[in-house]
All heavy atoms as a GROMACS GRO file, in nm:
protein
  498
    1MET      N    1  -1.114  -2.292   1.316
    1MET     CA    2  -1.006  -2.204   1.282
    1MET      C    3  -1.077  -2.101   1.178
    1MET      O    4  -1.134  -2.139   1.078
    1MET     CB    5  -0.894  -2.269   1.203
    1MET     CG    6  -0.785  -2.192   1.182
    1MET     SD    7  -0.635  -2.284   1.121
    1MET     CE    8  -0.646  -2.287   0.956
    2GLU      N    9  -1.066  -1.979   1.211
    2GLU     CA   10  -1.111  -1.864   1.132
    2GLU      C   11  -1.024  -1.831   1.025
    2GLU      O   12  -0.893  -1.820   1.029
    2GLU     CB   13  -1.136  -1.752   1.221
    2GLU     CG   14  -1.214  -1.632   1.151
    2GLU     CD   15  -1.255  -1.518   1.237
    2GLU    OE1   16  -1.275  -1.539   1.357
    2GLU    OE2   17  -1.265  -1.402   1.176
    3ILE      N   18  -1.082  -1.805   0.903
    3ILE     CA   19  -1.001  -1.766   0.786
    3ILE      C   20  -0.970  -1.608   0.799
    3ILE      O   21  -1.066  -1.536   0.820
    3ILE     CB   22  -1.072  -1.799   0.660
    3ILE    CG1   23  -1.101  -1.949   0.652
    3ILE    CG2   24  -0.989  -1.756   0.527
    3ILE    CD1   25  -1.196  -1.990   0.539
    4ILE      N   26  -0.847  -1.577   0.775
    4ILE     CA   27  -0.807  -1.435   0.779
    4ILE      C   28  -0.880  -1.364   0.647
    4ILE      O   29  -0.904  -1.427   0.548
    4ILE     CB   30  -0.665  -1.415   0.787
    4ILE    CG1   31  -0.586  -1.459   0.672
    4ILE    CG2   32  -0.613  -1.462   0.916
    4ILE    CD1   33  -0.444  -1.425   0.667
    5PRO      N   34  -0.910  -1.235   0.658
    5PRO     CA   35  -0.978  -1.166   0.557
    5PRO      C   36  -0.901  -1.175   0.419
    5PRO      O   37  -0.988  -1.197   0.314
    5PRO     CB   38  -0.978  -1.028   0.608
    5PRO     CG   39  -0.981  -1.035   0.761
    5PRO     CD   40  -0.897  -1.156   0.782
    6LYS      N   41  -0.776  -1.159   0.415
    6LYS     CA   42  -0.720  -1.174   0.288
    6LYS      C   43  -0.732  -1.312   0.220
    6LYS      O   44  -0.742  -1.327   0.099
    6LYS     CB   45  -0.567  -1.138   0.289
    6LYS     CG   46  -0.538  -0.980   0.300
    6LYS     CD   47  -0.387  -0.962   0.304
    6LYS     CE   48  -0.364  -0.819   0.306
    6LYS     NZ   49  -0.227  -0.774   0.309
    7GLU      N   50  -0.716  -1.418   0.302
    7GLU     CA   51  -0.746  -1.553   0.252
    7GLU      C   52  -0.887  -1.557   0.199
    7GLU      O   53  -0.901  -1.629   0.095
    7GLU     CB   54  -0.717  -1.651   0.366
    7GLU     CG   55  -0.573  -1.672   0.393
    7GLU     CD   56  -0.550  -1.778   0.503
    7GLU    OE1   57  -0.643  -1.840   0.544
    7GLU    OE2   58  -0.430  -1.786   0.546
    8ARG      N   59  -0.985  -1.506   0.267
    8ARG     CA   60  -1.119  -1.510   0.217
    8ARG      C   61  -1.126  -1.441   0.080
    8ARG      O   62  -1.197  -1.491  -0.013
    8ARG     CB   63  -1.217  -1.443   0.317
    8ARG     CG   64  -1.234  -1.517   0.446
    8ARG     CD   65  -1.325  -1.446   0.537
    8ARG     NE   66  -1.461  -1.440   0.487
    8ARG     CZ   67  -1.563  -1.411   0.556
    8ARG    NH1   68  -1.549  -1.389   0.690
    8ARG    NH2   69  -1.686  -1.403   0.505
    9PHE      N   70  -1.068  -1.327   0.066
    9PHE     CA   71  -1.061  -1.260  -0.063
    9PHE      C   72  -1.007  -1.345  -0.167
    9PHE      O   73  -1.070  -1.361  -0.274
    9PHE     CB   74  -0.985  -1.128  -0.053
    9PHE     CG   75  -0.962  -1.058  -0.185
    9PHE    CD1   76  -1.072  -0.979  -0.241
    9PHE    CD2   77  -0.859  -1.086  -0.266
    9PHE    CE1   78  -1.070  -0.917  -0.361
    9PHE    CE2   79  -0.851  -1.018  -0.392
    9PHE     CZ   80  -0.951  -0.937  -0.446
   10PHE      N   81  -0.889  -1.403  -0.152
   10PHE     CA   82  -0.831  -1.490  -0.246
   10PHE      C   83  -0.916  -1.615  -0.283
   10PHE      O   84  -0.926  -1.652  -0.391
   10PHE     CB   85  -0.693  -1.537  -0.198
   10PHE     CG   86  -0.593  -1.422  -0.204
   10PHE    CD1   87  -0.516  -1.391  -0.090
   10PHE    CD2   88  -0.574  -1.341  -0.319
   10PHE    CE1   89  -0.434  -1.287  -0.089
   10PHE    CE2   90  -0.492  -1.233  -0.308
   10PHE     CZ   91  -0.415  -1.201  -0.203
   11ARG      N   92  -0.985  -1.671  -0.178
   11ARG     CA   93  -1.067  -1.784  -0.206
   11ARG      C   94  -1.201  -1.752  -0.294
   11ARG      O   95  -1.222  -1.818  -0.393
   11ARG     CB   96  -1.122  -1.842  -0.077
   11ARG     CG   97  -1.020  -1.926  -0.005
   11ARG     CD   98  -1.079  -1.997   0.117
   11ARG     NE   99  -0.976  -2.072   0.179
   11ARG     CZ  100  -0.998  -2.160   0.277
   11ARG    NH1  101  -1.125  -2.184   0.314
   11ARG    NH2  102  -0.893  -2.221   0.336
   12VAL      N  103  -1.255  -1.632  -0.269
   12VAL     CA  104  -1.367  -1.579  -0.346
   12VAL      C  105  -1.312  -1.556  -0.489
   12VAL      O  106  -1.380  -1.598  -0.587
   12VAL     CB  107  -1.422  -1.461  -0.283
   12VAL    CG1  108  -1.525  -1.402  -0.368
   12VAL    CG2  109  -1.504  -1.500  -0.151
   13TYR      N  110  -1.194  -1.482  -0.497
   13TYR     CA  111  -1.153  -1.447  -0.632
   13TYR      C  112  -1.117  -1.573  -0.708
   13TYR      O  113  -1.156  -1.572  -0.820
   13TYR     CB  114  -1.017  -1.365  -0.609
   13TYR     CG  115  -0.968  -1.312  -0.744
   13TYR    CD1  116  -1.003  -1.205  -0.800
   13TYR    CD2  117  -0.864  -1.393  -0.798
   13TYR    CE1  118  -0.953  -1.164  -0.925
   13TYR    CE2  119  -0.815  -1.355  -0.920
   13TYR     CZ  120  -0.841  -1.230  -0.988
   13TYR     OH  121  -0.796  -1.199  -1.104
   14ALA      N  122  -1.060  -1.666  -0.646
   14ALA     CA  123  -1.025  -1.789  -0.727
   14ALA      C  124  -1.147  -1.862  -0.776
   14ALA      O  125  -1.138  -1.935  -0.879
   14ALA     CB  126  -0.946  -1.886  -0.629
   15ASN      N  127  -1.261  -1.850  -0.714
   15ASN     CA  128  -1.377  -1.920  -0.760
   15ASN      C  129  -1.479  -1.826  -0.850
   15ASN      O  130  -1.577  -1.879  -0.896
   15ASN     CB  131  -1.463  -1.966  -0.634
   15ASN     CG  132  -1.392  -2.074  -0.564
   15ASN    OD1  133  -1.371  -2.180  -0.622
   15ASN    ND2  134  -1.355  -2.060  -0.442
   16LEU      N  135  -1.424  -1.714  -0.887
   16LEU     CA  136  -1.512  -1.629  -0.977
   16LEU      C  137  -1.475  -1.674  -1.122
   16LEU      O  138  -1.373  -1.711  -1.159
   16LEU     CB  139  -1.468  -1.490  -0.965
   16LEU     CG  140  -1.502  -1.413  -0.840
   16LEU    CD1  141  -1.426  -1.264  -0.845
   16LEU    CD2  142  -1.652  -1.391  -0.823
   17PRO      N  143  -1.597  -1.672  -1.196
   17PRO     CA  144  -1.558  -1.701  -1.343
   17PRO      C  145  -1.472  -1.581  -1.400
   17PRO      O  146  -1.477  -1.477  -1.347
   17PRO     CB  147  -1.705  -1.690  -1.405
   17PRO     CG  148  -1.801  -1.709  -1.292
   17PRO     CD  149  -1.735  -1.660  -1.172
   18VAL      N  150  -1.380  -1.618  -1.495
   18VAL     CA  151  -1.288  -1.522  -1.547
   18VAL      C  152  -1.360  -1.401  -1.591
   18VAL      O  153  -1.312  -1.284  -1.572
   18VAL     CB  154  -1.210  -1.592  -1.660
   18VAL    CG1  155  -1.113  -1.485  -1.732
   18VAL    CG2  156  -1.131  -1.710  -1.597
   19GLY      N  157  -1.485  -1.402  -1.669
   19GLY     CA  158  -1.553  -1.294  -1.715
   19GLY      C  159  -1.592  -1.195  -1.616
   19GLY      O  160  -1.605  -1.073  -1.624
   20VAL      N  161  -1.622  -1.244  -1.488
   20VAL     CA  162  -1.675  -1.164  -1.376
   20VAL      C  163  -1.566  -1.083  -1.310
   20VAL      O  164  -1.586  -0.977  -1.265
   20VAL     CB  165  -1.740  -1.260  -1.276
   20VAL    CG1  166  -1.775  -1.169  -1.141
   20VAL    CG2  167  -1.862  -1.314  -1.326
   21ARG      N  168  -1.438  -1.126  -1.331
   21ARG     CA  169  -1.319  -1.060  -1.269
   21ARG      C  170  -1.293  -0.915  -1.321
   21ARG      O  171  -1.234  -0.832  -1.255
   21ARG     CB  172  -1.193  -1.145  -1.287
   21ARG     CG  173  -1.213  -1.272  -1.208
   21ARG     CD  174  -1.080  -1.354  -1.228
   21ARG     NE  175  -1.103  -1.490  -1.154
   21ARG     CZ  176  -1.008  -1.580  -1.155
   21ARG    NH1  177  -0.889  -1.563  -1.228
   21ARG    NH2  178  -1.034  -1.694  -1.089
   22ASP      N  179  -1.346  -0.890  -1.442
   22ASP     CA  180  -1.338  -0.758  -1.502
   22ASP      C  181  -1.445  -0.665  -1.450
   22ASP      O  182  -1.438  -0.536  -1.479
   22ASP     CB  183  -1.341  -0.759  -1.647
   22ASP     CG  184  -1.214  -0.818  -1.712
   22ASP    OD1  185  -1.100  -0.805  -1.644
   22ASP    OD2  186  -1.219  -0.892  -1.813
   23GLN      N  187  -1.551  -0.706  -1.385
   23GLN     CA  188  -1.658  -0.633  -1.338
   23GLN      C  189  -1.623  -0.553  -1.211
   23GLN      O  190  -1.549  -0.601  -1.132
   23GLN     CB  191  -1.782  -0.710  -1.316
   23GLN     CG  192  -1.830  -0.782  -1.442
   23GLN     CD  193  -1.956  -0.870  -1.412
   23GLN    OE1  194  -2.009  -0.871  -1.310
   23GLN    NE2  195  -1.997  -0.933  -1.528
   24VAL      N  196  -1.690  -0.446  -1.191
   24VAL     CA  197  -1.672  -0.360  -1.071
   24VAL      C  198  -1.731  -0.438  -0.950
   24VAL      O  199  -1.836  -0.483  -0.955
   24VAL     CB  200  -1.731  -0.221  -1.088
   24VAL    CG1  201  -1.725  -0.139  -0.959
   24VAL    CG2  202  -1.663  -0.144  -1.200
   25VAL      N  203  -1.644  -0.434  -0.840
   25VAL     CA  204  -1.686  -0.498  -0.720
   25VAL      C  205  -1.709  -0.404  -0.610
   25VAL      O  206  -1.792  -0.423  -0.522
   25VAL     CB  207  -1.585  -0.616  -0.677
   25VAL    CG1  208  -1.458  -0.547  -0.639
   25VAL    CG2  209  -1.647  -0.695  -0.560
   26ILE      N  210  -1.643  -0.293  -0.615
   26ILE     CA  211  -1.651  -0.190  -0.509
   26ILE      C  212  -1.604  -0.053  -0.568
   26ILE      O  213  -1.535  -0.051  -0.656
   26ILE     CB  214  -1.560  -0.232  -0.384
   26ILE    CG1  215  -1.594  -0.151  -0.264
   26ILE    CG2  216  -1.410  -0.228  -0.422
   26ILE    CD1  217  -1.550  -0.212  -0.129
   27VAL      N  218  -1.662   0.045  -0.498
   27VAL     CA  219  -1.615   0.181  -0.525
   27VAL      C  220  -1.554   0.246  -0.409
   27VAL      O  221  -1.622   0.255  -0.307
   27VAL     CB  222  -1.743   0.274  -0.572
   27VAL    CG1  223  -1.695   0.411  -0.604
   27VAL    CG2  224  -1.808   0.224  -0.700
   28ILE      N  225  -1.440   0.284  -0.418
   28ILE     CA  226  -1.356   0.343  -0.306
   28ILE      C  227  -1.351   0.490  -0.320
   28ILE      O  228  -1.317   0.544  -0.426
   28ILE     CB  229  -1.215   0.295  -0.299
   28ILE    CG1  230  -1.214   0.126  -0.299
   28ILE    CG2  231  -1.133   0.349  -0.189
   28ILE    CD1  232  -1.265   0.075  -0.171
   29PRO      N  233  -1.395   0.565  -0.212
   29PRO     CA  234  -1.391   0.710  -0.218
   29PRO      C  235  -1.239   0.759  -0.263
   29PRO      O  236  -1.158   0.705  -0.209
   29PRO     CB  237  -1.429   0.752  -0.078
   29PRO     CG  238  -1.507   0.644  -0.023
   29PRO     CD  239  -1.455   0.520  -0.093
   30ASP      N  240  -1.241   0.862  -0.335
   30ASP     CA  241  -1.112   0.927  -0.376
   30ASP      C  242  -1.034   0.840  -0.465
   30ASP      O  243  -0.927   0.870  -0.507
   30ASP     CB  244  -1.030   0.969  -0.255
   30ASP     CG  245  -1.095   1.066  -0.166
   30ASP    OD1  246  -1.175   1.153  -0.230
   30ASP    OD2  247  -1.076   1.068  -0.052
   31VAL      N  248  -1.087   0.715  -0.504
   31VAL     CA  249  -1.009   0.628  -0.594
   31VAL      C  250  -1.108   0.596  -0.712
   31VAL      O  251  -1.059   0.601  -0.823
   31VAL     CB  252  -0.974   0.494  -0.522
   31VAL    CG1  253  -0.908   0.396  -0.625
   31VAL    CG2  254  -0.869   0.511  -0.412
   32GLY      N  255  -1.227   0.556  -0.684
   32GLY     CA  256  -1.325   0.523  -0.785
   32GLY      C  257  -1.352   0.374  -0.781
   32GLY      O  258  -1.329   0.299  -0.693
   33PRO      N  259  -1.422   0.336  -0.897
   33PRO     CA  260  -1.461   0.194  -0.910
   33PRO      C  261  -1.335   0.094  -0.919
   33PRO      O  262  -1.243   0.130  -0.996
   33PRO     CB  263  -1.546   0.188  -1.030
   33PRO     CG  264  -1.521   0.308  -1.108
   33PRO     CD  265  -1.459   0.409  -1.012
   34MET      N  266  -1.347  -0.013  -0.860
   34MET     CA  267  -1.248  -0.113  -0.861
   34MET      C  268  -1.301  -0.255  -0.902
   34MET      O  269  -1.396  -0.300  -0.857
   34MET     CB  270  -1.177  -0.141  -0.721
   34MET     CG  271  -1.121  -0.024  -0.659
   34MET     SD  272  -0.963   0.034  -0.722
   34MET     CE  273  -0.862  -0.104  -0.680
   35SER      N  274  -1.236  -0.309  -1.008
   35SER     CA  275  -1.272  -0.450  -1.060
   35SER      C  276  -1.214  -0.542  -0.969
   35SER      O  277  -1.124  -0.518  -0.882
   35SER     CB  278  -1.229  -0.468  -1.204
   35SER     OG  279  -1.086  -0.475  -1.202
   36TRP      N  280  -1.258  -0.664  -0.980
   36TRP     CA  281  -1.202  -0.771  -0.904
   36TRP      C  282  -1.052  -0.781  -0.938
   36TRP      O  283  -0.973  -0.806  -0.841
   36TRP     CB  284  -1.269  -0.910  -0.948
   36TRP     CG  285  -1.400  -0.924  -0.863
   36TRP    CD1  286  -1.532  -0.908  -0.919
   36TRP    CD2  287  -1.418  -0.971  -0.733
   36TRP    NE1  288  -1.616  -0.935  -0.810
   36TRP    CE2  289  -1.549  -0.976  -0.708
   36TRP    CE3  290  -1.325  -0.998  -0.630
   36TRP    CZ2  291  -1.609  -1.010  -0.580
   36TRP    CZ3  292  -1.381  -1.040  -0.506
   36TRP    CH2  293  -1.520  -1.051  -0.476
   37ASN      N  294  -1.024  -0.766  -1.064
   37ASN     CA  295  -0.877  -0.780  -1.100
   37ASN      C  296  -0.794  -0.674  -1.033
   37ASN      O  297  -0.683  -0.699  -0.998
   37ASN     CB  298  -0.864  -0.781  -1.253
   37ASN     CG  299  -0.901  -0.916  -1.316
   37ASN    OD1  300  -0.896  -1.015  -1.264
   37ASN    ND2  301  -0.951  -0.908  -1.442
   38ALA      N  302  -0.837  -0.551  -1.040
   38ALA     CA  303  -0.756  -0.438  -0.980
   38ALA      C  304  -0.759  -0.460  -0.834
   38ALA      O  305  -0.638  -0.431  -0.773
   38ALA     CB  306  -0.834  -0.300  -1.003
   39ALA      N  307  -0.858  -0.502  -0.766
   39ALA     CA  308  -0.857  -0.533  -0.617
   39ALA      C  309  -0.762  -0.644  -0.595
   39ALA      O  310  -0.687  -0.630  -0.494
   39ALA     CB  311  -1.000  -0.573  -0.579
   40TYR      N  312  -0.748  -0.748  -0.688
   40TYR     CA  313  -0.658  -0.851  -0.662
   40TYR      C  314  -0.514  -0.800  -0.648
   40TYR      O  315  -0.434  -0.843  -0.572
   40TYR     CB  316  -0.676  -0.964  -0.767
   40TYR     CG  317  -0.578  -1.071  -0.756
   40TYR    CD1  318  -0.609  -1.182  -0.665
   40TYR    CD2  319  -0.449  -1.078  -0.824
   40TYR    CE1  320  -0.510  -1.293  -0.656
   40TYR    CE2  321  -0.367  -1.185  -0.807
   40TYR     CZ  322  -0.399  -1.275  -0.734
   40TYR     OH  323  -0.308  -1.386  -0.718
   41VAL      N  324  -0.478  -0.707  -0.753
   41VAL     CA  325  -0.345  -0.664  -0.757
   41VAL      C  326  -0.311  -0.588  -0.635
   41VAL      O  327  -0.202  -0.608  -0.573
   41VAL     CB  328  -0.328  -0.567  -0.891
   41VAL    CG1  329  -0.194  -0.482  -0.875
   41VAL    CG2  330  -0.344  -0.648  -1.006
   42GLU      N  331  -0.411  -0.505  -0.577
   42GLU     CA  332  -0.379  -0.424  -0.463
   42GLU      C  333  -0.366  -0.509  -0.340
   42GLU      O  334  -0.283  -0.500  -0.261
   42GLU     CB  335  -0.494  -0.330  -0.448
   42GLU     CG  336  -0.498  -0.220  -0.542
   42GLU     CD  337  -0.378  -0.114  -0.544
   42GLU    OE1  338  -0.311  -0.110  -0.447
   42GLU    OE2  339  -0.354  -0.074  -0.658
   43VAL      N  340  -0.458  -0.611  -0.319
   43VAL     CA  341  -0.448  -0.706  -0.209
   43VAL      C  342  -0.334  -0.795  -0.218
   43VAL      O  343  -0.259  -0.807  -0.106
   43VAL     CB  344  -0.580  -0.795  -0.202
   43VAL    CG1  345  -0.569  -0.898  -0.092
   43VAL    CG2  346  -0.703  -0.702  -0.178
   44SER      N  347  -0.300  -0.855  -0.319
   44SER     CA  348  -0.176  -0.938  -0.341
   44SER      C  349  -0.048  -0.863  -0.312
   44SER      O  350   0.047  -0.922  -0.267
   44SER     CB  351  -0.182  -1.015  -0.473
   44SER     OG  352  -0.169  -0.925  -0.575
   45ASN      N  353  -0.043  -0.732  -0.340
   45ASN     CA  354   0.081  -0.662  -0.331
   45ASN      C  355   0.082  -0.590  -0.184
   45ASN      O  356   0.175  -0.531  -0.145
   45ASN     CB  357   0.085  -0.543  -0.426
   45ASN     CG  358   0.126  -0.593  -0.562
   45ASN    OD1  359   0.206  -0.688  -0.574
   45ASN    ND2  360   0.080  -0.528  -0.661
   46GLY      N  361  -0.026  -0.618  -0.100
   46GLY     CA  362  -0.022  -0.580   0.042
   46GLY      C  363  -0.027  -0.424   0.049
   46GLY      O  364   0.026  -0.385   0.157
   47THR      N  365  -0.090  -0.360  -0.044
   47THR     CA  366  -0.103  -0.215  -0.028
   47THR      C  367  -0.196  -0.171   0.079
   47THR      O  368  -0.296  -0.246   0.118
   47THR     CB  369  -0.142  -0.147  -0.155
   47THR    OG1  370  -0.260  -0.192  -0.197
   47THR    CG2  371  -0.036  -0.180  -0.260
   48LYS      N  372  -0.195  -0.045   0.119
   48LYS     CA  373  -0.293   0.017   0.220
   48LYS      C  374  -0.432   0.013   0.151
   48LYS      O  375  -0.533  -0.018   0.207
   48LYS     CB  376  -0.257   0.163   0.253
   48LYS     CG  377  -0.340   0.215   0.353
   48LYS     CD  378  -0.281   0.298   0.446
   48LYS     CE  379  -0.370   0.370   0.544
   48LYS     NZ  380  -0.405   0.283   0.658
   49LEU      N  381  -0.428   0.041   0.017
   49LEU     CA  382  -0.559   0.033  -0.053
   49LEU      C  383  -0.617  -0.101  -0.056
   49LEU      O  384  -0.738  -0.123  -0.044
   49LEU     CB  385  -0.544   0.097  -0.201
   49LEU     CG  386  -0.651   0.083  -0.292
   49LEU    CD1  387  -0.785   0.157  -0.233
   49LEU    CD2  388  -0.629   0.131  -0.428
   50GLY      N  389  -0.520  -0.205  -0.063
   50GLY     CA  390  -0.565  -0.343  -0.068
   50GLY      C  391  -0.635  -0.375   0.068
   50GLY      O  392  -0.738  -0.460   0.078
   51ASP      N  393  -0.575  -0.341   0.174
   51ASP     CA  394  -0.635  -0.357   0.309
   51ASP      C  395  -0.776  -0.292   0.324
   51ASP      O  396  -0.861  -0.347   0.378
   51ASP     CB  397  -0.537  -0.298   0.414
   51ASP     CG  398  -0.403  -0.376   0.424
   51ASP    OD1  399  -0.404  -0.492   0.382
   51ASP    OD2  400  -0.312  -0.308   0.479
   52THR      N  401  -0.785  -0.170   0.255
   52THR     CA  402  -0.912  -0.107   0.265
   52THR      C  403  -1.018  -0.175   0.186
   52THR      O  404  -1.129  -0.188   0.230
   52THR     CB  405  -0.895   0.041   0.203
   52THR    OG1  406  -0.801   0.105   0.289
   52THR    CG2  407  -1.022   0.115   0.210
   53ILE      N  408  -0.976  -0.229   0.072
   53ILE     CA  409  -1.058  -0.304  -0.016
   53ILE      C  410  -1.122  -0.431   0.059
   53ILE      O  411  -1.236  -0.456   0.056
   53ILE     CB  412  -0.993  -0.349  -0.145
   53ILE    CG1  413  -0.972  -0.226  -0.236
   53ILE    CG2  414  -1.075  -0.448  -0.220
   53ILE    CD1  415  -0.872  -0.241  -0.349
   54VAL      N  416  -1.035  -0.512   0.121
   54VAL     CA  417  -1.066  -0.620   0.190
   54VAL      C  418  -1.160  -0.587   0.297
   54VAL      O  419  -1.268  -0.654   0.329
   54VAL     CB  420  -0.939  -0.695   0.245
   54VAL    CG1  421  -0.975  -0.810   0.346
   54VAL    CG2  422  -0.870  -0.763   0.138
   55GLU      N  423  -1.128  -0.485   0.379
   55GLU     CA  424  -1.218  -0.438   0.488
   55GLU      C  425  -1.359  -0.391   0.437
   55GLU      O  426  -1.451  -0.446   0.509
   55GLU     CB  427  -1.147  -0.320   0.564
   55GLU     CG  428  -1.217  -0.267   0.674
   55GLU     CD  429  -1.161  -0.130   0.729
   55GLU    OE1  430  -1.032  -0.134   0.755
   55GLU    OE2  431  -1.226  -0.032   0.750
   56LYS      N  432  -1.369  -0.313   0.339
   56LYS     CA  433  -1.497  -0.289   0.273
   56LYS      C  434  -1.583  -0.409   0.227
   56LYS      O  435  -1.689  -0.418   0.249
   56LYS     CB  436  -1.481  -0.180   0.170
   56LYS     CG  437  -1.414  -0.053   0.222
   56LYS     CD  438  -1.508   0.020   0.318
   56LYS     CE  439  -1.459   0.153   0.348
   56LYS     NZ  440  -1.534   0.225   0.455
   57LEU      N  441  -1.498  -0.493   0.170
   57LEU     CA  442  -1.576  -0.616   0.118
   57LEU      C  443  -1.627  -0.706   0.224
   57LEU      O  444  -1.733  -0.773   0.215
   57LEU     CB  445  -1.484  -0.703   0.023
   57LEU     CG  446  -1.446  -0.627  -0.115
   57LEU    CD1  447  -1.346  -0.722  -0.191
   57LEU    CD2  448  -1.562  -0.595  -0.198
   58MET      N  449  -1.547  -0.717   0.342
   58MET     CA  450  -1.605  -0.786   0.458
   58MET      C  451  -1.716  -0.709   0.513
   58MET      O  452  -1.818  -0.785   0.544
   58MET     CB  453  -1.489  -0.786   0.561
   58MET     CG  454  -1.363  -0.876   0.527
   58MET     SD  455  -1.404  -1.053   0.539
   58MET     CE  456  -1.417  -1.066   0.713
   59GLU      N  457  -1.722  -0.575   0.530
   59GLU     CA  458  -1.825  -0.509   0.582
   59GLU      C  459  -1.958  -0.536   0.500
   59GLU      O  460  -2.064  -0.543   0.549
   59GLU     CB  461  -1.795  -0.349   0.581
   59GLU     CG  462  -1.705  -0.319   0.687
   59GLU     CD  463  -1.663  -0.167   0.673
   59GLU    OE1  464  -1.731  -0.088   0.607
   59GLU    OE2  465  -1.560  -0.135   0.747
   60LEU      N  466  -1.944  -0.533   0.361
   60LEU     CA  467  -2.051  -0.544   0.270
   60LEU      C  468  -2.092  -0.695   0.263
   60LEU      O  469  -2.185  -0.735   0.175
   60LEU     CB  470  -2.015  -0.495   0.129
   60LEU     CG  471  -1.995  -0.342   0.130
   60LEU    CD1  472  -1.936  -0.298  -0.008
   60LEU    CD2  473  -2.122  -0.263   0.157
   61LYS      N  474  -2.022  -0.787   0.328
   61LYS     CA  475  -2.048  -0.933   0.318
   61LYS      C  476  -2.041  -0.994   0.181
   61LYS      O  477  -2.105  -1.082   0.144
   61LYS     CB  478  -2.165  -0.966   0.388
   61LYS     CG  479  -2.177  -0.923   0.531
   61LYS     CD  480  -2.312  -0.966   0.599
   61LYS     CE  481  -2.310  -0.906   0.728
   61LYS     NZ  482  -2.318  -0.949   0.849
   62ILE      N  483  -1.947  -0.924   0.103
   62ILE     CA  484  -1.921  -0.983  -0.040
   62ILE      C  485  -1.816  -1.090  -0.028
   62ILE      O  486  -1.820  -1.197  -0.102
   62ILE     CB  487  -1.871  -0.873  -0.126
   62ILE    CG1  488  -1.983  -0.766  -0.142
   62ILE    CG2  489  -1.821  -0.922  -0.260
   62ILE    CD1  490  -1.943  -0.644  -0.223
   63ILE      N  491  -1.732  -1.076   0.075
   63ILE     CA  492  -1.645  -1.188   0.104
   63ILE      C  493  -1.653  -1.235   0.242
   63ILE      O  494  -1.702  -1.172   0.320
   63ILE     CB  495  -1.489  -1.165   0.074
   63ILE    CG1  496  -1.438  -1.050   0.176
   63ILE    CG2  497  -1.471  -1.132  -0.068
   63ILE    CD1  498  -1.287  -1.028   0.160
   0.00000   0.00000   0.00000
């Protein structure tokens, strides 16, 4: 059974040390740098930006 991308994001996020969550994980054009915490808010709220973040993190094999 394959894990859906958002679930992969949440699993990786949950296993990050708390101090790492404030660090930049990705830079989105026209938005700027995003920390893990900011990315979590976008992904958990189901925004279009959250979908873009998950897609880019998958492409970069971060999640």
